[in-house]
C-alpha positions in Angstrom: -6.9 51.6 -6.0 -3.8 51.4 -3.9 -5.8 49.8 -1.0 -7.3 47.3 -3.4 -3.8 46.2 -4.6 -2.6 45.9 -1.1 -5.7 43.8 -0.2 -5.1 41.5 -3.2 -1.5 41.2 -2.3 -2.4 40.2 1.3 -4.9 37.6 0.0 -2.2 36.1 -2.3 0.2 36.0 0.6 -2.3 34.2 2.8 -3.0 31.7 0.1 0.7 31.1 -0.4 1.2 30.6 3.4 -1.7 28.2 3.5 -0.2 26.2 0.6 3.1 26.1 2.3 1.4 24.9 5.5 -0.4 22.2 3.6 2.9 21.1 2.0 4.7 21.1 5.3 2.1 18.8 6.7 2.3 16.6 3.6 6.0 16.2 3.5 6.3 16.2 7.3 8.6 19.1 8.0 6.5 19.8 11.2 7.1 16.2 12.3 3.4 15.4 12.6 2.7 13.6 9.4 3.7 9.9 9.2 2.5 6.4 8.4 3.0 3.2 10.3 1.8 -0.4 10.0 -0.2 -2.4 12.5 2.7 -4.8 12.9 6.5 -4.5 12.5 7.1 -8.2 12.3 4.6 -10.8 11.2 4.9 -14.6 11.3 2.9 -16.6 8.7 2.8 -20.2 7.4 2.8 -21.0 3.7 -0.5 -20.8 2.0 -2.3 -18.4 4.4 -3.3 -14.8 3.9 -3.6 -11.9 6.4 -4.2 -8.2 6.5 -1.7 -5.4 7.4 -3.3 -2.1 8.3 -1.7 1.3 7.6 -2.3 4.0 10.2 -1.9 7.6 9.2 -1.4 10.7 11.3 -3.4 12.9 11.2 -6.0 10.3 10.9 -8.5 12.6 9.1 -6.2 13.0 6.1 -6.6 10.8 3.0 -3.6 9.9 1.0 -2.8 7.8 -2.0 -0.5 4.9 -1.0 1.6 2.2 -2.7 2.1 -1.3 -1.3 5.2 -3.3 -2.2 7.0 -6.6 -1.4 10.7 -6.9 -1.8 10.4 -10.6 -2.3 7.1 -11.5 -4.1 8.1 -15.1 -4.3 7.9 -15.4 -0.5 5.0 -13.0 0.3 2.8 -11.0 -2.1 0.8 -7.9 -1.0 -2.3 -6.4 -2.6 -3.7 -3.3 -0.9 -2.6 -4.5 2.5 -3.6 -8.2 2.0 -0.5 -10.3 2.4 -0.3 -13.8 0.9 2.4 -16.2 2.1 3.7 -18.2 -0.8 7.0 -19.8 0.3 9.3 -20.1 3.3 11.6 -17.1 3.7 11.6 -13.4 4.6 10.0 -10.5 2.8 9.8 -6.8 3.6 6.3 -5.5 3.0 6.2 -1.7 2.8 3.5 1.0 2.4 4.5 4.5 1.1 2.6 7.7 0.8 2.7 8.7 -2.8 4.7 11.9 -3.4 6.4 11.8 -0.1 9.3 10.0 1.6 7.0 8.5 4.2 7.2 4.8 4.4 6.5 2.0 6.9 7.9 -1.5 6.7 6.9 -4.9 8.2 9.1 -7.9 8.0 7.1 -11.0 7.1 8.7 -14.3 8.1 7.1 -17.3 6.4 7.7 -20.9 7.5 6.0 -24.2 6.7 5.5 -25.2 10.4 5.3 -23.1 13.6 6.2 -24.5 17.0 4.8 -22.9 20.2 3.3 -24.1 23.5 0.2 -22.0 22.7 -0.7 -24.5 20.0 -1.2 -27.3 22.5 -4.3 -29.2 21.3 -4.2 -27.8 17.8 -5.2 -30.1 15.0 -3.4 -27.9 12.4 -0.4 -29.8 11.2 1.3 -26.4 10.4 1.0 -25.2 14.0 2.2 -27.6 16.7 3.3 -27.4 20.3 6.6 -29.4 20.1 9.6 -29.7 17.8 9.1 -33.5 17.8 5.7 -33.1 16.2 7.1 -30.5 13.7 9.8 -33.0 12.6 7.2 -35.7 12.2 5.0 -33.5 10.0 7.9 -32.0 8.0 9.2 -33.1 4.7 12.6 -32.5 3.1 13.0 -28.8 2.4 10.5 -27.5 4.9 11.2 -24.6 7.2 10.3 -24.8 11.0 9.9 -21.7 13.2 10.5 -22.0 16.9 8.7 -19.3 18.9 10.2 -17.9 22.1 10.7 -20.3 25.0 12.5 -23.6 25.7 12.2 -26.5 23.2 13.3 -30.0 24.0 14.0 -32.4 21.2 14.3 -36.1 21.9 13.8 -37.0 18.3 16.8 -36.9 16.0 16.6 -34.7 12.9 16.5 -37.1 10.0 15.1 -34.8 7.3 16.8 -31.9 5.5 15.0 -28.9 7.1 15.6 -25.3 8.1 14.9 -24.5 11.8 14.6 -20.8 12.7 14.3 -19.3 16.1 12.4 -16.3 17.2 14.4 -14.1 19.6 14.4 -16.0 22.9 14.1 -19.5 21.5 16.2 -22.0 23.4 17.1 -25.6 22.5 18.8 -28.1 24.8 20.4 -30.2 22.1 20.0 -31.8 18.8 21.3 -34.8 16.7 21.4 -34.9 12.9 21.1 -38.4 11.4 20.3 -40.4 8.3 22.0 -38.2 5.8 20.1 -35.1 6.7 21.4 -31.6 6.1 20.0 -29.1 8.6 20.0 -25.3 8.5 19.9 -23.5 11.9 19.5 -19.8 12.4 19.1 -17.6 15.5 18.7 -20.4 18.1 20.3 -20.5 21.6 21.7 -23.9 22.7 22.0 -23.3 26.4 23.3 -26.7 27.5 23.9 -30.2 26.1 20.9 -32.5 26.7 21.8 -35.8 28.5 20.8 -38.0 25.6 23.2 -36.2 23.2 27.0 -36.2 23.0 27.0 -32.5 22.2 24.8 -29.4 21.9 24.7 -30.3 18.2 25.9 -33.7 17.1 26.2 -34.3 13.3 26.6 -37.9 12.3 28.3 -39.5 9.3 26.9 -38.4 5.9 25.1 -35.5 7.5 25.7 -31.7 7.3 24.9 -28.5 9.0 24.7 -24.8 8.1 24.6 -22.7 11.3 24.2 -19.0 11.4 23.7 -16.5 14.3 23.3 -19.2 16.9 24.5 -19.1 20.5 26.0 -22.0 22.4 26.3 -21.5 26.1 27.1 -23.9 29.0 26.8 -22.4 32.4 25.5 -24.6 35.2 24.4 -21.6 37.2 22.2 -20.4 34.3 20.6 -23.6 32.9 17.1 -22.3 33.3 16.2 -20.2 30.3 13.7 -18.3 32.5 16.7 -17.0 34.4 18.4 -15.7 31.3 20.4 -18.7 30.1 22.4 -18.0 27.1 22.5 -14.2 27.6 26.1 -14.2 28.7 27.0 -15.9 25.4 26.2 -12.8 23.4 29.0 -11.3 21.3 31.2 -8.5 22.3 33.8 -7.6 24.9 36.3 -9.6 26.9 35.5 -12.2 29.5 37.3 -13.1 32.7 40.1 -10.7 32.1 41.5 -12.8 29.3 43.1 -11.3 26.3 41.3 -11.4 23.0 42.8 -13.2 20.0 41.7 -12.9 16.4 42.1 -15.3 13.5 42.9 -12.9 10.7 42.7 -13.1 6.9 40.3 -14.8 4.5 41.3 -18.2 3.1 44.6 -19.2 4.8 44.0 -16.9 7.7 46.2 -17.1 10.8 45.5 -17.3 14.5 47.1 -14.9 16.9 47.0 -14.6 20.6 44.0 -15.9 22.7 45.8 -18.7 24.5 45.0 -18.7 28.2 48.4 -20.1 29.3 47.0 -23.4 30.6 46.9 -22.2 34.2 43.3 -23.3 34.8 40.6 -25.5 33.3 38.6 -23.5 30.7 35.1 -24.7 30.1 33.0 -27.4 31.8 34.8 -30.7 31.7 33.5 -33.2 29.1 31.3 -30.6 27.3 31.2 -30.1 23.5 29.1 -27.6 21.7 29.3 -29.0 18.1 30.6 -32.4 17.3 31.1 -33.6 13.7 31.4 -37.4 13.4 33.9 -39.0 10.9 32.8 -38.7 7.3 30.3 -35.8 7.9 29.2 -34.2 4.6 29.7 -30.4 5.2 29.7 -27.6 7.7 29.1 -23.8 7.5 29.4 -22.0 10.8 29.0 -18.2 10.6 28.3 -15.5 13.2 27.9 -17.8 16.2 29.1 -17.5 19.8 30.3 -20.1 22.2 30.9 -19.9 26.0 31.8 -22.3 28.7 32.7 -25.5 26.8 35.7 -27.7 27.2 35.6 -28.0 23.4 33.5 -25.7 21.3 33.9 -27.3 17.9 35.3 -30.7 17.0 35.8 -31.7 13.4 36.5 -35.4 12.7 38.2 -36.9 9.7 36.3 -36.4 6.5 36.8 -35.3 2.8 34.1 -32.6 3.4 34.4 -28.9 3.0 34.1 -26.6 6.0 33.5 -22.9 6.3 34.0 -21.5 9.8 34.1 -17.7 10.0 33.2 -14.7 12.2 32.5 -16.7 15.3 33.3 -15.8 18.9 34.7 -18.2 21.5 34.8 -17.3 25.2 35.9 -19.3 28.3 36.6 -22.5 26.4 39.4 -25.0 26.8 39.7 -25.6 23.0 37.8 -23.4 20.5 38.4 -25.4 17.3 39.8 -28.9 17.1 40.4 -30.3 13.6 41.4 -34.0 13.3 42.2 -35.4 9.8 43.8 -38.7 11.0 42.5 -41.9 9.4 43.7 -45.4 10.1 47.2 -46.1 9.1 49.2 -43.1 8.0 46.5 -41.5 5.9 45.0 -38.1 6.4 41.5 -37.1 5.1 41.2 -34.5 2.4 39.3 -31.9 4.5 39.2 -28.5 2.8 37.6 -25.1 3.3 38.1 -21.9 5.2 38.6 -21.2 8.9 39.2 -17.4 9.4 38.3 -14.2 11.2 37.2 -15.9 14.5 37.6 -14.1 17.8 38.9 -15.7 21.0 38.6 -14.5 24.6 39.9 -16.4 27.6 40.5 -19.5 25.5 43.3 -21.9 26.4 43.9 -23.3 22.9 42.2 -21.4 20.0 43.0 -24.2 17.5 44.3 -27.7 17.5 45.2 -29.5 14.3 45.7 -33.3 14.5 47.2 -35.2 11.6 49.2 -38.3 11.0 52.7 -37.0 11.8 51.9 -35.1 15.0 49.7 -32.5 16.7 49.9 -28.9 15.7 48.9 -26.2 18.1 50.5 -23.2 16.6 49.1 -20.7 14.1 46.6 -22.4 11.9 46.8 -22.0 8.1 43.8 -23.6 6.5 42.4 -23.0 3.0 40.7 -24.8 0.1 43.1 -25.4 -2.8 
C-alpha cells in the first residue's frame, strides 16, 4: 500500500511539473515563446487593404490571439487584414490571449506616396516626383516622401501635409497662394538656386514644421554622401559654448554668442524665410546648421510658436523684424522658448521701430 501511495505521489508530481513546464512555455519564462509581425512599419495609401501576418514561436503551437488598432479612424484591423481609412498613424497590435506577449506594427497612411520606384506608374496615389504629387493633391491631402533626394521646382499652392521617411531629402520649397503646409521629418540639405531659402513662406501663407533638419554644408551637398547627418541634434560643435533659451512664454536667451570673431554660416544663406504678412508659424524640434541666418521673421500680425529647436554654426539663429513703414510695428505674438544654441554668433535679433535689440529676448503672447 505504501509503494502504491508513493507511486501515485510521483505521478502527481510529474503531472504538476508538466503543467508548470507548459505554463512556462506559454508565459515565456524560458524566453522561447513570443509573437512577432511580418512588418514593424507599414506604409499604405488611403482606401487600400493589406495583410499583416503574425509569426509564433514555437511555430507548432496554436494560440488564441487578439488584433487591435489604437486609431481605428486611420487604420482598422480584422484578423490581420488592415484597411487604411484616412491619413495618419496607427499602431496595429496582436496579442496572445492570456499572456503579456504582444507585437506592434506602425501603419503610416498617406493620400499620395512619392518614390523613384513608381516611375511609369499610372496610379495617381503613387508617383515618382513631388511635382506630380502636388499636381494630384487637393487641400488637406497627406504626401509621403520615401527615402532619397526629392527636388521640387513647383511651388506648394495647396494646404497639404508632407511627411518624410527616414532619409528623405529636399533641396528647397516655396509656399504660395495662401497655402498652409505641414512638414514633418524632412531633411533640407541646401537651398535650391530657384528659391530664396530652404523654405520660403510668402504673404498669406503659413507653415507648421516638426522634426525637420536644415543643413548647409558645401562639402556634403550630395545626400548619398550623408548630407544632413551633421545637422542631427546633440552635443556641441566647433568648440563653441552652448546657450539655451529658457522658460515657457516669455523665456529668456542666455549665452551662445560666438563673440563675432569669425563668420558663422555660409554667407547669404537662409534656412526659413517668412515674408511680410505671413499667416502663422509653428517650428518645433528642428535642427539648423551652417546658415548665415537660420530663421527670419518679417513684419506680420501673425502668431508664431518656436520651441525646442537646435541651432549650430549659424551667424544669426532667430531674426524677428516687426518694423512697418513709418513708425508702426506689427502686432506679432506667440512664443519663442527653450531653443538651444551652439557656436552661434547672435542667437536672437529683434528689430523694431525704435532700434535693434540683440540682448536677452523676452517674447510672449498677451
